[in-house]
C-alpha positions as CSV (number, residue, x, y, z in Angstrom):
1,M,71.9,160.2,82.4
2,K,74.3,163.2,82.5
3,Q,77.0,163.5,85.1
4,K,76.7,166.4,87.5
5,L,79.0,169.4,87.2
6,I,78.9,172.0,90.0
7,R,80.6,175.4,89.3
8,I,81.4,177.7,92.2
9,T,82.3,181.4,92.2
10,T,82.4,183.9,95.1
11,V,80.0,186.4,93.4
12,P,77.4,185.8,90.7
13,I,79.0,188.4,88.3
14,S,81.9,185.9,87.9
15,L,79.6,183.1,87.0
16,G,77.4,185.1,84.7
17,G,79.8,187.7,83.5
18,L,83.4,186.6,83.4
19,L,82.3,183.1,82.5
20,Q,79.3,184.2,80.5
21,G,77.8,181.4,78.3
22,Q,80.1,178.7,79.6
23,S,77.7,177.0,82.0
24,K,75.0,177.0,79.3
25,F,77.3,175.4,76.8
26,M,78.4,172.8,79.3
27,S,74.8,171.9,80.2
28,Q,74.5,170.2,76.8
29,F,76.9,167.6,78.2
30,Y,76.4,167.7,82.0
31,E,73.8,168.6,84.6
32,V,75.2,171.9,85.6
33,V,74.6,173.6,89.0
34,G,75.9,177.0,89.9
35,I,76.8,178.0,93.4
36,S,77.6,181.6,94.5
37,S,76.5,184.3,97.0
38,D,73.8,187.0,96.6
39,K,70.6,184.9,96.0
40,E,68.8,187.5,94.0
41,N,71.5,188.1,91.4
42,L,72.5,184.4,91.4
43,E,68.9,183.5,90.4
44,K,69.2,186.0,87.5
45,V,72.4,184.2,86.3
46,G,70.6,180.9,86.6
47,V,67.8,182.0,84.3
48,K,70.3,183.5,81.8
49,E,72.6,180.4,81.8
50,E,69.6,178.0,82.0
51,I,71.0,176.2,85.0
52,R,69.9,175.3,88.5
53,V,71.5,177.5,91.2
54,I,72.1,177.2,94.9
55,P,73.0,180.3,97.0
56,V,75.9,180.1,99.6
57,N,77.1,183.2,101.5
58,L,80.7,183.6,100.3
59,T,82.6,186.8,101.1
60,R,85.5,188.3,99.2
61,K,87.4,189.3,102.4
62,I,88.9,187.2,105.1
63,T,86.0,186.5,107.4
64,P,86.7,183.3,109.5
65,F,83.3,182.9,111.1
66,Q,81.4,183.4,107.9
67,D,83.9,181.3,106.0
68,L,83.4,178.4,108.4
69,Q,79.6,178.6,108.0
70,A,80.0,178.6,104.2
71,L,82.3,175.6,104.4
72,I,79.8,173.6,106.4
73,K,76.9,174.6,104.2
74,L,78.7,173.8,101.0
75,Y,79.9,170.4,102.4
76,K,76.3,169.5,103.1
77,I,75.2,170.5,99.6
78,L,77.9,168.5,98.0
79,K,77.2,165.4,100.1
80,K,73.5,165.7,98.9
81,E,74.2,166.6,95.3
82,K,77.0,164.0,94.7
83,P,78.6,165.8,91.7
84,F,81.1,164.1,89.4
85,I,83.1,167.4,89.1
86,V,83.3,170.5,91.2
87,H,85.0,173.4,89.4
88,S,85.7,176.6,91.3
89,H,86.8,180.0,90.1
90,T,87.9,183.1,92.2
91,P,90.0,182.9,95.3
92,K,87.5,182.5,98.1
93,A,85.3,180.1,96.2
94,G,88.4,178.1,95.4
95,T,89.5,177.7,99.0
96,I,86.0,177.0,100.4
97,G,84.9,175.0,97.4
98,M,87.9,172.8,97.1
99,M,88.0,172.1,100.9
100,A,84.3,171.2,101.0
101,A,84.6,169.1,97.8
102,R,87.5,167.1,99.3
103,F,85.7,166.5,102.6
104,A,82.6,165.5,100.7
105,G,84.6,163.0,98.6
106,V,83.9,164.6,95.2
107,P,86.1,162.6,92.7
108,H,87.2,165.5,90.5
109,R,88.0,168.9,92.1
110,L,89.1,171.5,89.7
111,H,90.1,175.1,90.4
112,T,90.9,177.8,87.8
113,I,93.4,180.5,88.9
114,A,92.5,183.8,87.2
115,G,94.8,186.1,89.2
116,L,96.8,186.1,92.4
117,P,96.2,189.0,94.7
118,L,99.1,187.8,96.9
119,V,101.6,189.0,94.2
120,E,101.3,192.6,95.5
121,A,100.9,191.6,99.2
122,T,103.7,191.7,101.8
123,G,104.4,190.7,105.4
124,P,102.0,188.6,107.5
125,K,99.2,189.1,104.9
126,R,101.5,187.5,102.2
127,V,102.3,184.6,104.5
128,L,98.5,184.0,105.1
129,L,97.6,184.3,101.4
130,N,100.4,181.9,100.4
131,T,99.1,179.3,103.0
132,V,95.6,179.7,101.7
133,E,96.7,179.2,98.1
134,K,98.6,176.0,99.0
135,L,95.6,174.7,100.9
136,T,93.3,175.3,97.9
137,Y,95.7,173.5,95.5
138,F,96.2,170.6,98.0
139,C,92.5,170.0,98.1
140,A,92.1,170.2,94.3
141,T,92.8,167.3,91.9
142,K,93.6,169.6,89.0
143,V,94.5,173.3,88.9
144,Y,94.1,175.5,85.8
145,P,96.2,178.7,85.7
146,N,94.6,180.8,83.0
147,S,97.9,182.0,81.7
148,L,101.4,180.6,81.3
149,G,102.7,183.4,83.5
150,L,100.4,182.4,86.4
151,Q,101.6,178.8,86.0
152,E,105.2,180.0,86.4
153,I,104.4,181.9,89.5
154,V,102.6,178.9,91.1
155,L,105.6,176.7,90.3
156,D,108.2,179.3,91.5
157,H,106.4,179.5,94.8
158,K,106.1,175.7,95.0
159,F,102.3,176.0,95.7
160,T,101.7,172.6,94.1
161,D,103.2,169.9,91.9
162,A,103.6,170.6,88.1
163,K,101.6,167.4,87.4
164,K,98.4,169.1,88.8
165,L,98.8,172.2,86.6
166,K,97.5,172.8,83.0
167,V,96.8,175.9,81.0
168,I,93.6,175.5,78.8
169,G,94.2,176.4,75.2
170,H,96.4,179.5,74.9
171,G,95.1,180.9,78.2
172,S,92.0,182.8,79.4
173,S,89.2,181.5,81.5
174,N,86.4,182.1,79.0
175,G,88.0,183.4,75.8
176,I,86.2,186.1,73.9
177,D,83.2,186.3,71.5
178,T,84.6,188.1,68.6
179,S,81.3,188.3,66.9
180,Y,80.2,190.5,69.8
181,F,83.4,192.5,70.1
182,D,83.4,193.5,66.5
183,P,84.2,197.1,65.3
184,S,82.1,196.6,62.2
185,L,78.9,196.7,64.4
186,Y,79.5,200.4,64.9
187,S,78.7,202.8,62.1
188,N,80.6,206.1,61.6
189,A,77.3,207.9,62.5
190,S,77.0,206.1,65.8
191,K,80.7,206.8,66.6
192,L,80.4,210.5,65.7
193,E,77.3,210.7,68.0
194,L,79.2,209.3,71.0
195,R,82.2,211.4,70.4
196,K,80.0,214.5,70.2
197,K,78.3,213.4,73.5
198,L,81.7,213.1,75.2
199,K,82.8,216.4,73.7
200,L,85.6,214.9,71.7
201,A,86.9,216.9,68.7
202,D,87.0,215.1,65.3
203,D,90.8,215.1,65.3
204,D,91.3,214.1,69.0
205,Y,93.5,211.0,69.4
206,V,91.9,208.9,72.2
207,F,93.8,206.7,74.6
208,V,91.4,204.5,76.5
209,F,91.6,202.7,79.9
210,V,88.9,200.2,80.9
211,G,88.9,198.8,84.4
212,R,88.7,199.8,88.1
213,L,90.3,203.2,88.8
214,V,92.6,201.9,91.5
215,G,96.3,202.0,92.3
216,D,97.1,198.4,91.3
217,K,95.7,199.0,87.8
218,G,98.4,201.5,87.3
219,I,96.0,204.5,87.2
220,N,98.5,206.8,89.1
221,E,101.2,206.1,86.5
222,L,98.8,206.5,83.7
223,I,97.7,210.0,84.8
224,A,101.3,211.0,85.5
225,A,102.4,209.9,82.0
226,F,99.4,211.5,80.4
227,K,100.2,214.9,82.0
228,N,103.6,214.7,80.3
229,I,102.0,213.9,77.0
230,L,99.8,217.0,77.4
231,D,103.0,219.1,77.7
232,E,103.7,218.2,74.1
233,Y,100.4,217.4,72.3
234,T,97.1,219.2,72.2
235,N,94.7,217.0,70.2
236,V,94.7,214.1,72.6
237,Q,92.2,212.8,75.2
238,L,92.2,210.1,77.9
239,L,89.0,208.1,78.2
240,L,88.6,206.2,81.6
241,V,85.9,203.6,81.6
242,G,85.3,202.2,85.1
243,N,84.6,203.1,88.7
244,P,87.0,204.0,91.5
245,E,87.2,201.7,94.6
246,E,88.0,204.1,97.4
247,E,87.8,201.5,100.2
248,L,90.1,198.8,98.8
249,D,92.7,200.6,96.7
250,P,92.2,204.3,96.3
251,M,94.0,206.5,93.8
252,L,96.4,209.1,94.9
253,P,94.6,212.4,95.8
254,E,96.5,214.2,93.0
255,T,95.4,211.6,90.5
256,E,91.8,211.8,91.5
257,D,92.0,215.6,91.5
258,F,93.4,215.7,87.9
259,I,90.8,213.2,86.6
260,F,87.9,215.2,87.8
261,K,89.3,218.7,86.9
262,S,91.0,218.2,83.6
263,D,89.0,218.7,80.4
264,K,91.4,216.3,78.7
265,V,90.2,213.4,80.8
266,I,86.8,211.8,80.4
267,A,85.7,209.5,83.2
268,T,82.5,207.7,82.3
269,G,82.1,205.6,85.5
270,W,80.7,202.1,85.1
271,V,79.2,201.2,81.8
272,D,77.3,198.0,80.9
273,D,78.7,197.9,77.4
274,V,82.3,198.9,76.8
275,R,82.3,198.2,73.0
276,P,81.1,201.7,71.9
277,Y,84.0,203.2,73.9
278,F,86.6,201.0,72.3
279,A,85.0,201.8,68.9
280,I,85.7,205.6,69.3
281,S,89.2,205.0,70.8
282,D,92.6,204.7,69.1
283,C,94.8,202.9,71.6
284,L,94.4,201.0,74.9
285,T,96.6,202.0,77.8
286,F,96.6,199.2,80.5
287,P,99.5,199.6,82.9
288,S,98.2,197.1,85.5
289,Y,100.4,195.7,88.3
290,R,98.9,192.2,88.2
291,E,96.3,190.3,86.2
292,G,95.2,186.8,85.6
293,F,94.3,186.9,81.9
294,P,92.8,190.3,81.3
295,N,89.6,190.4,79.2
296,V,90.1,194.1,78.5
297,V,93.2,193.4,76.4
298,M,91.5,190.7,74.4
299,Q,88.4,192.9,74.0
300,S,90.4,195.9,72.8
301,G,92.4,193.8,70.4
302,A,89.2,192.3,69.0
303,M,87.9,195.8,68.5
304,G,91.0,196.6,66.4
305,L,93.1,198.6,69.0
306,Y,96.8,198.7,69.5
307,S,97.6,198.1,73.2
308,I,100.1,199.5,75.6
309,V,100.3,197.0,78.5
310,S,102.5,196.2,81.4
311,D,104.9,193.2,81.4
312,I,102.8,190.9,83.5
313,N,101.3,187.5,82.9
314,G,98.3,187.5,80.6
315,C,99.1,190.9,79.1
316,N,102.5,189.8,77.8
317,E,100.9,186.7,76.3
318,I,98.1,188.5,74.4
319,V,100.4,191.2,73.2
320,E,103.4,190.5,70.9
321,E,105.9,193.3,71.2
322,G,105.7,195.7,68.3
323,V,103.0,193.6,66.5
324,N,99.7,194.3,68.2
325,G,101.1,196.3,71.1
326,T,103.9,197.6,73.3
327,I,104.9,196.0,76.6
328,I,106.3,198.2,79.3
329,P,107.7,197.5,82.8
330,T,105.2,197.9,85.7
331,K,105.0,201.0,87.8
332,N,107.1,202.9,85.3
333,T,105.7,206.3,84.3
334,E,108.5,207.2,82.0
335,A,108.2,204.0,80.0
336,L,104.4,204.5,79.7
337,Y,105.0,208.1,78.5
338,T,107.5,207.0,76.0
339,A,105.2,204.3,74.6
340,M,102.2,206.7,74.4
341,K,104.5,209.3,72.6
342,N,105.7,206.6,70.1
343,V,102.0,205.7,69.3
344,L,101.2,209.4,68.7
345,E,104.2,209.8,66.5
346,N,103.2,206.7,64.4
347,K,99.5,206.8,64.7
348,E,98.8,206.3,60.9
349,K,101.0,203.2,60.9
350,F,99.2,201.7,63.9
351,A,95.7,202.6,62.6
352,A,96.4,200.8,59.4
353,E,97.0,197.5,61.2
354,K,93.6,197.2,62.9
355,N,92.7,194.0,61.1
356,V,96.0,192.4,62.2
357,Y,95.2,193.1,65.9
358,R,91.7,191.6,65.5
359,E,92.9,188.5,63.7
360,M,95.5,187.7,66.4
361,I,92.7,187.6,69.0
362,K,90.3,185.6,66.8
363,K,93.0,183.0,66.1
364,R,94.0,182.3,69.7
365,Y,91.2,183.3,72.0
366,E,87.9,182.7,70.3
367,R,85.4,181.7,73.0
368,S,84.1,178.5,71.3
369,F,87.7,177.3,71.1
370,I,88.3,177.8,74.9
371,W,85.0,176.1,75.7
372,N,85.7,173.0,73.6
373,E,89.2,172.7,75.1
374,L,87.8,172.8,78.6
375,L,85.1,170.3,77.6
376,K,87.8,167.9,76.4
377,E,89.4,168.2,79.8
378,Y,86.1,167.3,81.5
379,Q,85.5,164.4,79.2
380,E,89.0,163.0,79.8
381,L,88.1,162.7,83.5
382,E,85.3,160.2,82.7
383,G,86.4,156.8,83.7
384,T,89.2,158.0,85.9
385,K,89.3,158.1,89.7
386,D,90.9,160.5,92.2
């Protein structure tokens, strides 16, 4: 009889998107149950991953009353299900999940850190987030930062003991399927068709950004640097793939104004499949302020793109300076402009190395490798006690 593994995320898109395929893989070895909010979408994830699911109303914001309700409900579920392992991902699911699992006496309580929002917080909010983080790790038996940089931050802030921490493989929560993110899947004809649809000229050099169009992704600096580029170069375009989030972290008004008025910026909004946009692009620009282990940088590398990234955990682990990308300081428009200019001045050189960028990702972050490393971690728990 298989041991029971319960995986908890705040929203279903994390369980079925960011961790796509992982639960289905683990169900070969464990009875896997998925817990998240949004019953309707969670059930779709359950069908896709071929696992049983249980809805619990978890919120992304600080909502004490709803959080207490979720904690009680989750505690009751765990007492009934009696899992061998509870593994949580995302901040709210981590805090509620690890507390409920500890109260319910679950022997192995694992939490993956895929980013720390507190890095950019200040004042009372920072104090609160620090406290919540410490509580989550206190209740967990093992904590998995998904990058070496995150592990350093956790240790620097003394959130937990080093013996609780481990980075799986070379980092990343789920790795990348390089057979899916493969530039050879896109013919020249299909790429020309998309370029034509987006009104790109044949000789336009395309910088691409993929992600939420928000302040802490560095979108304001990107637009400011790109404006400087346009003062010197004509056949260049900026492709923005993603939605703004006006409530949580809006762009500066002048940034938004330029994006929607300039014929040199193409904003696609949300797309279900980012691969065609990588396929027609030449270089990734990703000046984010904070990340866990960014899928975008792995994806672009697998699609053969050189990357300009900020010097933050995850990004500075995927990118090796001057080999598959350029690493710049955060919040630095001038450094971003200089890096973009260098790429334009040496575009033939960087274009010739596409296979190098792809092979670096395949070697370190192939999805099956990450899954098997995590499986080993689970299997090592068998026969051990809290």
